[in-house]
C-alpha positions as CSV (number, residue, x, y, z in Angstrom):
1,M,0.0,0.0,0.0
2,A,1.1,3.6,-0.5
3,V,-0.1,7.1,0.2
4,F,0.4,10.4,-1.7
5,G,-0.8,13.9,-0.9
6,I,-0.2,17.4,-2.1
7,F,-1.0,20.7,-0.4
8,G,-1.0,24.1,-2.1
9,T,-2.7,27.5,-1.6
10,E,-3.5,28.2,-5.3
11,T,-6.1,26.3,-7.4
12,A,-4.3,23.9,-9.7
13,N,-4.5,20.6,-11.4
14,V,-3.6,18.7,-8.2
15,A,-5.3,15.5,-9.5
16,S,-2.7,15.2,-12.2
17,S,0.1,15.5,-9.7
18,V,-1.4,12.8,-7.5
19,Y,-1.8,10.6,-10.6
20,Y,1.9,10.8,-11.3
21,G,2.7,10.2,-7.7
22,L,0.6,7.1,-7.5
23,Y,2.1,5.9,-10.7
24,A,5.5,6.1,-9.2
25,L,4.2,4.1,-6.2
26,Q,2.4,1.4,-8.2
27,H,4.9,-1.2,-7.1
28,R,3.4,-1.0,-3.6
29,G,-0.1,-1.9,-4.6
30,Q,-1.9,-3.1,-7.8
31,A,-5.4,-4.0,-6.7
32,S,-7.0,-0.6,-6.5
33,S,-6.3,3.1,-6.6
34,G,-8.1,6.3,-5.7
35,I,-7.8,10.1,-5.6
36,V,-9.7,12.8,-3.7
37,V,-9.5,16.4,-4.8
38,N,-10.4,19.2,-2.4
39,D,-11.6,22.5,-4.0
40,D,-12.3,25.0,-1.2
41,G,-13.8,22.3,1.0
42,V,-15.7,20.5,-1.8
43,F,-14.4,17.0,-2.2
44,H,-14.4,15.1,-5.5
45,V,-13.4,11.4,-5.3
46,Y,-12.9,8.6,-7.6
47,K,-11.6,5.1,-6.9
48,D,-11.8,1.7,-8.4
49,S,-10.1,-1.7,-8.7
50,G,-7.2,-1.7,-11.1
51,L,-3.9,-0.1,-11.9
52,V,-3.5,3.7,-11.8
53,N,-3.6,4.1,-15.6
54,E,-6.6,1.8,-15.8
55,V,-8.7,3.6,-13.1
56,F,-7.8,7.1,-14.1
57,T,-8.5,7.8,-17.7
58,H,-8.2,11.3,-19.1
59,N,-11.9,11.8,-18.7
60,V,-11.9,10.7,-15.1
61,L,-9.0,13.0,-14.2
62,N,-10.7,15.9,-15.9
63,A,-13.9,15.2,-14.0
64,L,-12.1,15.4,-10.7
65,G,-11.4,19.1,-11.5
66,L,-9.1,21.6,-10.0
67,G,-8.3,22.1,-6.3
68,Q,-5.8,23.1,-3.7
69,I,-5.3,19.9,-1.8
70,A,-5.5,16.2,-2.8
71,L,-4.6,12.8,-1.7
72,G,-4.4,9.4,-3.2
73,N,-3.8,5.7,-2.5
74,V,-2.7,2.5,-4.2
75,R,-3.6,-0.7,-2.4
76,Y,-2.7,-4.4,-2.9
77,G,-5.5,-6.9,-2.5
78,T,-5.5,-9.6,0.2
79,A,-7.6,-12.6,-0.2
80,D,-10.3,-11.0,1.8
81,T,-10.2,-7.3,0.8
82,K,-9.8,-7.3,-3.0
83,D,-13.3,-5.9,-3.7
84,R,-13.7,-2.4,-5.2
85,I,-15.5,-1.2,-2.0
86,N,-12.2,-1.5,-0.1
87,A,-10.4,0.9,-2.4
88,E,-9.0,4.1,-0.7
89,P,-9.0,6.9,0.1
90,I,-12.0,6.8,2.5
91,V,-14.2,9.9,2.4
92,V,-16.6,10.6,5.3
93,N,-19.0,13.3,6.3
94,H,-19.5,14.2,10.0
95,S,-21.1,17.0,12.1
96,K,-18.0,19.2,11.8
97,G,-17.4,18.7,8.1
98,K,-15.7,16.3,5.7
99,M,-12.6,14.2,6.0
100,A,-10.6,11.9,3.7
101,I,-8.1,9.4,4.8
102,S,-5.4,7.3,3.0
103,L,-3.5,4.5,4.8
104,D,-0.4,2.5,4.3
105,G,-0.2,-0.2,7.0
106,K,-2.3,-2.3,9.3
107,L,-3.5,-2.1,12.9
108,V,-3.1,-5.0,15.3
109,N,-6.0,-3.9,17.4
110,V,-8.4,-3.3,14.6
111,A,-10.8,-6.1,15.7
112,E,-11.0,-4.6,19.2
113,L,-11.6,-1.1,17.9
114,K,-14.2,-2.3,15.5
115,R,-16.1,-4.2,18.2
116,D,-16.1,-1.2,20.6
117,M,-17.3,1.2,17.9
118,E,-20.0,-1.1,16.7
119,L,-21.3,-1.5,20.3
120,Q,-21.6,2.3,20.3
121,G,-23.7,2.3,17.1
122,S,-21.1,2.7,14.4
123,I,-21.7,0.9,11.1
124,F,-18.9,-0.1,8.8
125,H,-19.1,-0.9,5.1
126,T,-15.6,-2.2,4.3
127,G,-13.0,-4.6,5.5
128,N,-10.6,-1.7,5.6
129,D,-8.5,-0.5,8.5
130,A,-8.7,3.0,7.2
131,E,-12.5,3.1,7.8
132,I,-11.9,2.1,11.4
133,I,-9.3,4.7,11.9
134,S,-11.6,7.4,10.4
135,A,-14.3,6.5,12.9
136,V,-11.8,6.8,15.8
137,I,-10.7,10.2,14.5
138,I,-14.2,11.5,14.0
139,K,-15.3,10.4,17.5
140,E,-12.4,12.5,18.9
141,R,-13.1,15.4,16.4
142,I,-16.6,15.9,17.9
143,A,-15.1,16.9,21.2
144,S,-12.0,18.6,19.8
145,S,-11.3,22.2,18.7
146,S,-9.3,21.1,15.6
147,I,-8.7,18.1,13.4
148,E,-5.1,17.9,14.5
149,E,-6.1,17.8,18.1
150,A,-8.5,15.0,17.3
151,V,-5.7,13.1,15.4
152,C,-3.4,13.5,18.4
153,K,-6.0,11.9,20.7
154,A,-6.9,9.2,18.2
155,V,-3.3,7.9,17.5
156,E,-3.1,7.0,21.2
157,K,-5.7,4.3,20.5
158,L,-4.1,3.0,17.3
159,K,-1.7,0.1,17.6
160,G,0.3,-1.3,14.7
161,A,2.1,0.0,11.7
162,Y,0.7,2.9,9.8
163,S,1.5,5.9,7.7
164,L,-1.6,8.1,7.3
165,L,-2.6,11.1,5.3
166,I,-5.7,12.9,6.5
167,M,-7.4,15.7,4.6
168,S,-9.9,18.2,6.0
169,P,-11.5,21.1,4.1
170,Q,-8.5,23.3,4.9
171,K,-5.6,21.0,6.0
172,L,-3.5,18.1,5.0
173,I,-2.1,16.0,8.0
174,A,0.6,13.4,7.8
175,V,1.0,10.8,10.6
176,R,3.5,8.1,11.2
177,D,3.1,5.4,13.9
178,I,5.4,5.6,17.0
179,H,7.7,2.9,15.8
180,G,8.0,4.3,12.3
181,M,7.4,0.9,10.7
182,H,6.3,2.1,7.3
183,P,8.1,4.9,5.5
184,L,6.7,8.4,5.0
185,C,8.5,11.5,3.7
186,F,7.7,15.0,2.5
187,G,9.2,17.6,0.1
188,K,8.4,20.8,-1.7
189,R,8.1,21.9,-5.3
190,D,9.3,25.2,-6.8
191,D,5.7,26.4,-7.0
192,G,5.5,26.2,-3.2
193,E,3.3,23.1,-3.0
194,Y,4.2,20.5,-0.4
195,V,4.1,16.8,-1.3
196,V,3.9,13.9,1.1
197,A,4.5,10.3,0.0
198,S,5.3,6.8,1.1
199,E,8.6,6.9,-0.8
200,S,10.9,9.6,-2.1
201,C,10.7,8.3,-5.7
202,A,7.1,9.7,-5.8
203,L,8.4,13.1,-4.9
204,N,10.8,13.0,-7.8
205,S,8.0,12.1,-10.2
206,V,6.2,15.4,-9.5
207,G,9.3,17.6,-9.3
208,A,9.5,17.9,-5.5
209,T,12.7,18.1,-3.6
210,L,12.9,15.7,-0.6
211,I,13.1,17.6,2.7
212,R,13.1,14.8,5.2
213,D,11.2,11.7,6.5
214,V,8.3,12.2,8.9
215,K,9.6,11.1,12.3
216,P,8.2,8.1,14.1
217,G,5.2,9.3,16.1
218,E,5.2,12.7,14.4
219,I,2.1,14.5,13.2
220,M,2.7,17.1,10.5
221,V,0.0,19.7,9.7
222,F,0.1,21.5,6.4
223,T,-2.1,24.7,6.2
224,K,-2.1,28.0,4.3
225,D,0.0,29.4,7.1
226,G,2.8,26.9,6.6
227,V,3.9,23.6,8.1
228,R,3.6,22.7,11.8
229,S,5.1,19.6,13.5
230,I,3.5,18.0,16.5
231,E,6.0,15.7,18.2
232,E,4.3,14.8,21.5
233,H,4.3,11.1,20.5
234,C,7.9,11.1,19.1
235,G,10.4,9.0,21.1
236,K,7.7,7.1,23.0
237,A,8.8,3.8,21.5
238,E,11.8,2.2,19.9
239,E,12.1,3.0,16.2
240,R,11.5,-0.2,14.2
241,L,11.4,0.5,10.4
242,C,10.3,-2.5,8.4
243,V,13.6,-3.9,7.0
244,F,11.7,-5.6,4.2
245,E,11.4,-2.1,2.7
246,Y,15.1,-2.3,1.8
247,L,14.9,-5.9,0.7
248,Y,11.8,-5.9,-1.5
249,T,9.0,-3.4,-1.0
250,A,10.5,0.0,-1.9
251,R,11.7,1.1,-5.3
252,P,15.6,1.0,-5.6
253,D,15.7,4.7,-6.5
254,S,14.0,5.7,-3.2
255,V,15.9,7.0,-0.1
256,I,14.5,5.8,3.2
257,A,16.0,7.1,6.5
258,D,18.8,8.8,4.6
259,C,19.8,5.4,3.1
260,S,19.6,4.5,-0.6
261,V,17.5,1.4,-1.2
262,H,19.7,0.5,-4.1
263,L,22.9,0.6,-2.0
264,A,21.2,-1.4,0.8
265,R,20.4,-4.1,-1.7
266,K,23.9,-4.2,-3.1
267,R,25.2,-4.5,0.4
268,A,22.8,-7.4,1.0
269,G,24.3,-9.1,-2.1
270,A,27.8,-8.6,-1.0
271,M,27.1,-10.1,2.5
272,L,25.3,-13.0,0.8
273,A,28.4,-13.7,-1.3
274,K,30.5,-13.8,1.8
275,A,28.1,-16.1,3.7
276,H,27.3,-18.5,0.8
277,P,30.1,-18.5,-1.8
278,V,30.0,-21.0,-4.7
279,E,32.0,-21.6,-7.9
280,A,30.0,-20.4,-10.8
281,D,30.2,-18.7,-14.3
282,V,27.6,-16.0,-14.0
283,V,25.4,-14.2,-11.5
284,I,21.9,-13.2,-12.5
285,G,19.1,-11.4,-10.6
286,A,15.4,-12.2,-10.4
287,P,13.7,-9.1,-11.8
288,D,13.2,-6.6,-10.5
289,S,14.0,-6.6,-6.8
290,G,16.8,-9.1,-7.0
291,I,18.9,-7.3,-9.6
292,D,20.5,-4.9,-7.2
293,A,21.5,-7.7,-4.8
294,A,22.8,-9.7,-7.7
295,I,25.1,-6.9,-8.8
296,G,26.4,-6.7,-5.2
297,Y,27.0,-10.4,-5.1
298,A,28.8,-10.3,-8.4
299,E,31.0,-7.4,-7.3
300,A,31.9,-9.1,-4.0
301,S,32.6,-12.5,-5.5
302,G,34.3,-11.5,-8.7
303,I,31.9,-13.6,-10.8
304,P,30.5,-11.7,-13.8
305,Y,27.0,-10.4,-13.7
306,G,24.7,-11.2,-16.6
307,L,21.3,-10.5,-17.9
308,G,19.6,-13.9,-17.4
309,L,15.9,-13.2,-17.1
310,I,13.6,-10.8,-18.8
311,K,10.5,-9.6,-17.0
312,N,7.2,-8.9,-18.8
313,K,6.7,-5.3,-17.7
314,Y,2.9,-5.7,-17.9
315,I,2.8,-8.3,-15.1
316,G,2.6,-7.1,-11.5
317,R,4.4,-8.3,-8.4
318,T,3.3,-11.9,-7.7
319,F,4.2,-11.7,-4.0
320,I,1.4,-9.3,-3.4
321,D,-1.3,-11.0,-5.6
322,P,-4.2,-12.5,-3.6
323,G,-4.5,-16.2,-3.9
324,Q,-2.0,-18.9,-4.8
325,N,-3.5,-19.8,-8.2
326,M,-3.3,-16.2,-9.4
327,R,0.4,-16.0,-8.3
328,E,1.2,-19.2,-10.2
329,D,-0.6,-18.1,-13.4
330,K,1.3,-14.8,-13.4
331,V,4.7,-16.4,-12.9
332,R,4.1,-18.5,-16.0
333,I,4.1,-15.4,-18.2
334,K,6.1,-13.1,-16.1
335,L,9.7,-14.2,-16.8
336,N,11.7,-15.5,-19.8
337,P,15.3,-16.6,-19.8
338,V,18.1,-15.2,-21.9
339,R,19.6,-18.4,-23.3
340,E,22.9,-16.8,-24.4
341,T,23.6,-15.9,-20.8
342,I,22.6,-19.2,-19.3
343,E,23.3,-22.1,-21.6
344,G,26.1,-24.3,-20.4
345,K,26.8,-22.1,-17.4
346,R,26.9,-22.6,-13.7
347,V,24.4,-20.0,-12.7
348,I,23.9,-18.1,-9.4
349,L,20.3,-16.8,-9.2
350,V,19.9,-14.0,-6.6
351,D,16.3,-13.4,-5.5
352,D,15.2,-10.7,-3.1
353,S,13.4,-13.3,-0.9
354,I,11.8,-16.7,-0.8
355,V,8.5,-16.5,0.9
356,R,6.1,-19.1,-0.5
357,G,8.4,-20.7,-3.1
358,T,6.0,-20.1,-5.9
359,T,8.4,-18.4,-8.2
360,C,11.5,-20.5,-7.5
361,I,10.1,-23.8,-8.8
362,R,9.1,-22.2,-12.1
363,V,12.3,-20.1,-12.6
364,V,14.6,-23.1,-12.0
365,K,12.7,-25.0,-14.6
366,L,13.0,-22.1,-17.0
367,L,16.8,-22.0,-16.4
368,R,17.2,-25.7,-16.8
369,D,15.3,-25.6,-20.1
370,A,17.5,-22.8,-21.2
371,G,20.6,-25.1,-20.7
372,A,21.9,-24.1,-17.3
373,K,24.5,-26.5,-16.1
374,E,24.1,-25.8,-12.4
375,I,21.7,-23.5,-10.5
376,H,22.5,-22.0,-7.1
377,I,19.7,-19.9,-5.6
378,R,20.7,-17.2,-3.2
379,S,18.1,-15.2,-1.2
380,S,19.1,-11.6,-0.1
381,A,16.7,-12.0,2.8
382,P,16.8,-14.5,5.7
383,K,14.3,-17.3,6.0
384,F,10.6,-16.1,6.4
385,L,9.5,-18.0,9.5
386,N,6.8,-15.8,11.0
387,V,3.5,-14.1,10.1
388,C,3.6,-10.3,9.4
389,Y,0.8,-8.4,11.2
390,Y,1.8,-5.0,9.8
391,G,0.7,-5.0,6.2
392,T,2.6,-7.7,4.3
393,D,0.1,-10.3,3.0
394,I,1.3,-13.4,4.9
395,G,-1.7,-14.8,6.6
396,S,-0.2,-17.9,8.3
397,K,3.0,-20.0,8.8
398,A,1.4,-22.6,6.5
399,E,2.1,-20.3,3.6
400,L,5.8,-20.0,4.4
401,I,8.0,-22.6,2.7
402,A,10.8,-22.2,5.2
403,C,8.5,-23.4,8.0
404,K,7.9,-26.6,6.1
405,Y,11.3,-27.5,4.6
406,T,14.9,-27.4,5.5
407,T,17.3,-25.6,3.2
408,E,18.4,-28.8,1.6
409,E,14.8,-30.0,1.1
410,M,14.0,-26.6,-0.5
411,A,16.9,-27.1,-3.0
412,K,15.5,-30.5,-3.9
413,L,12.0,-29.2,-4.2
414,F,13.1,-26.3,-6.5
415,G,15.3,-28.5,-8.6
416,A,18.3,-26.4,-7.7
417,D,21.9,-27.5,-6.8
418,S,21.9,-25.4,-3.7
419,V,20.0,-22.7,-1.8
420,G,21.5,-20.0,0.6
421,F,19.9,-17.3,2.7
422,L,21.2,-14.0,4.0
423,P,22.3,-14.7,7.6
424,L,19.8,-13.3,10.1
425,E,22.6,-11.4,11.9
426,D,23.3,-9.4,8.7
427,V,19.8,-8.3,7.9
428,C,19.8,-5.2,10.1
429,K,23.2,-4.1,8.7
430,L,21.7,-3.4,5.2
431,A,21.1,0.3,5.9
432,E,23.9,1.0,8.4
433,S,24.7,4.2,6.5
434,G,21.3,5.6,7.2
435,K,19.8,7.3,10.3
436,C,17.3,4.7,11.4
437,Q,17.9,3.6,15.0
438,G,16.3,0.1,14.7
439,Y,14.4,-2.2,12.4
440,C,11.5,-4.6,12.5
441,A,12.6,-8.0,11.3
442,A,9.8,-10.0,13.0
443,C,9.0,-11.9,9.8
444,F,12.5,-13.4,10.2
445,N,13.2,-13.4,13.9
446,G,9.8,-13.3,15.6
447,D,10.7,-10.1,17.5
448,Y,7.4,-8.1,17.1
449,P,7.4,-4.4,18.1
450,T,3.8,-4.6,19.3
451,E,1.5,-7.0,20.9
452,I,0.1,-9.3,18.2
453,P,-3.5,-10.1,17.5
454,Q,-4.9,-13.1,19.4
455,S,-6.8,-14.1,16.3
456,S,-6.4,-12.8,12.7
457,A,-9.4,-14.9,11.5
458,V,-11.9,-13.1,9.3
459,N,-15.6,-13.4,9.9
460,K,-17.1,-15.3,7.0
461,Y,-19.9,-12.7,6.7
462,D,-17.4,-9.8,6.4
463,L,-15.9,-8.3,3.3
464,K,-18.2,-10.0,0.8
465,I,-19.7,-6.8,-0.5
466,S,-19.1,-6.0,-4.1
467,E,-20.2,-3.0,-6.2
468,N,-21.5,-2.7,-9.7
469,K,-18.9,-0.8,-11.6
470,N,-21.4,0.5,-14.1
């Protein structure tokens, strides 16, 4: 998931800016996208299932009109929340006006919050954490003098990983959870407009210069009078940025916590080469997230890097597709080997991670069919051994291949000559040149920054609503 927002004081085509920002963040979510434009307090919203360019045609963007403030969202679909109705941003009306909210992340106490709100008469229409958060904020807003005061009170009730953008008729508010688990940054354009986004690559796409990351626990308020930072929640918890951002989630041209994602991945490849050396003729990367680590492995090992796999650019990321069958279907048409690089060679294939093992089995067969003499798989992430409760779509340990097989058994299952993983002790060294004080690696080591939900089961009657697109 990803958020993007823009704040200006002059009426402009802000929808177009959000469109380009979301396009740059498409790698974080491919199930749905949405934009809300604020024109002097009048909200115009459009959202739907699909990629950004599919949802927002020229006519749709024109219909959103001009405005001063806007925010958007791209979202990946889990098995239970892939319907159009779960698309964001969420727009609500309340007794003190309007509000729109866009979320990147997931709450661990969402079931508790939902139950309490429903017992007080609230009615929810989606399976979306953003709708629950909006209800909590509105409840506080009724008794508060400003939207930022309400947000300050509301975040004390929110537990989990979240980066939020909240839009009122006159303000744009950016919020990051106290652990800073998901990234959030802001910058400024030459025309004076402020831009907030999940990643810095989205700032670049609209001509904004990165100023800094939003601090863990910080609430930033953008108004016509300037920018104000509220830091009363900063420093209340240990910083725990999701290390998977550096390994897979973020785009390599982004900078998170003052550390280049590209350099972090190259560092992972170099450490992987040291931990799991093997004699080979060529190093190739699994597109796209494995390429940077493959370059790092090649440089550290002295084995040449080669272009071994071509990715179909029109197929999304299979890791974040809902449902195993859909992932397998997409893998079949996603990758194609370059025979000239592979044939007769001992090949090291560097992938960003091995989660379910879906891709590895298919890719090894592709490489064998292309004439690879040996295939050695190297993962630039440690073994996935635990469920993620903070936004990554891993619902149970039953989905994790490392929970079911040893490394040797995985190699046999994949049809590879060997498999090697980044050592657990190295994973938090990836971004050592940055300013982050700590990382969440719970999916690898089980050290969760928060209490975990007692049950993540979904009520069979929830989330089955669908809308007619016509």
